[in-house]
C-alpha positions, -999 to 999 in steps of 0.1 A, spaced: 0 0 0 12 35 -7 3 61 19 -2 97 8 29 118 10 23 146 36 26 182 23 39 212 41 5 214 59 17 183 78 43 205 96 18 233 102 -8 211 117 17 194 141 31 227 152 -3 242 158 -16 212 177 15 209 199 13 246 207 -24 243 215 -18 214 239 10 233 256 -11 264 259 18 286 249 35 295 216 58 269 203 91 277 186 102 248 165 138 238 171 161 222 145 157 189 164 119 192 162 120 199 125 142 168 120 117 147 139 87 160 119 106 154 87 114 118 98 77 112 105 68 127 71 94 107 53 81 76 69 46 86 57 31 84 92 -4 99 88 -11 132 104 -40 117 124 -16 93 141 9 120 151 -19 142 165 -34 113 185 1 104 199 7 140 209 -27 140 227 -18 107 245 15 123 258 -2 154 272 -32 135 286 -9 111 304 12 140 317 -19 158 329 -32 128 347 1 122 365 10 138 398 42 153 385 29 174 355 63 180 339 68 207 312 66 192 277 88 216 258 98 196 227 82 172 202 110 148 213 87 139 243 63 125 218 86 104 196 81 71 215 43 76 215 42 82 178 64 52 171 43 29 193 9 41 180 21 39 144 33 4 150 -1 -5 163 -20 12 135 2 3 106 -16 -30 100 -49 -13 98 -36 11 72 -20 -18 53 -53 -36 48 -62 -56 79 -91 -48 103 -115 -24 85 -93 -22 55 -70 3 40 -83 36 24 -76 22 -10 -101 -5 -4 -130 17 7 -126 53 -7 -163 56 -13 -171 49 23 -144 72 36 -153 101 13 -190 98 21 -183 98 58 -161 129 54 -187 147 33 -214 139 58 -193 152 87 -187 184 68 -224 189 62 -230 186 100 -207 216 106 -222 249 118 -210 271 89 -233 284 61 -251 253 46 -246 264 10 -209 266 14 -206 234 33 -229 216 9 -209 227 -21 -177 214 -6 -193 182 5 -203 177 -32 -167 183 -42 -156 157 -17 -180 131 -31 -168 140 -66 -133 128 -57 -144 92 -61 -135 95 -97 -98 97 -86 -82 63 -82 -51 75 -64 -52 80 -26 -23 105 -27 -40 126 -53 -73 125 -33 -53 137 -2 -37 166 -21 -71 176 -34 -86 175 1 -58 198 14 -65 223 -14 -102 221 -6 -97 228 31 -77 258 23 -104 271 -1 -132 262 24 -116 282 52 -111 312 30 -147 311 18 -161 307 54 -141 336 67 -152 358 37 -188 348 41 -188 355 78 -166 385 83 -174 390 120 -163 355 128 -133 360 106 -123 390 126 -126 372 159 -106 342 146 -79 364 132 -77 383 165 -73 350 183 -45 340 159 -27 373 165 -28 367 202 -17 331 199 14 340 178 24 372 197 54 356 213 64 334 184 97 339 166 93 362 135 105 335 112 81 309 125 52 333 129 37 329 94 36 291 96 22 291 131 -4 318 122 -16 298 92 -19 266 112 -38 283 141 -61 300 116 -71 266 102 -74 250 136 -95 278 151 -118 279 120 -124 242 122 -132 245 159 -155 275 154 -175 258 127 -172 222 140 -155 210 108 -136 178 103 -100 179 91 -102 172 54 -83 139 51 -91 102 47 -67 94 75 -86 105 105 
C-alpha cells in the first residue's frame, strides 16, 4: 500500500496542535524539525501523530508530576508505538485500507462536513466536491485535493462570515504574539485553520482521521 505523501500542511498542523496542547506559543527547534521530517518521510499519517501527541499530554496531565513538555521529542516514542499498532490497519487488515474503501471514507467525510455549523450552501458545495473525488483512483491525489479544498473552504467561510473571521484572526494574532518572527507565518496559518475548524465544527479534510 502507498500512503499519501504529507505536504507542508503536515508540519503546520503538528506545530499548531502541539502549541495548543502546551497552551503557549511553540518555537520549532532544528531537532523538532528533523523529527517531523522523519515522520513525514516515513509517511506516518497526520492523524496518528496528532493522536500520539494527545496521548502524551493526557498522560502527563493525569500524572501527579505534571512536567513541562517543551519539545516534540517527548512524543517520539508515543508516535512510534501508535504507528506500530495502527500500521496493519492502514496496510489492509481490520476495517481495510483507504484504497479498499474510498467511497465509504469520502461519504463519511462529506457527511461530517455537512454537519458543521457554517453556512449550509458553502458546506454543501464542498461536500459535493468531496463526493466527486471518487473518480480519482489514487489516494495520494485525493489527499492533495482535500488539502486544497480545506484551504479554499476556510477562505470562503471567513469571507462569508466577516465578523467570525475578525474574531478568529484576533485570536490567531494573540496566539502568535510571542512566536519567533521566522516561525510566525507558519504558526499563524496553522492556528487559523485549527480555530476555523473548531469554530464551525469542521472535520480535518483527510481520509486518514
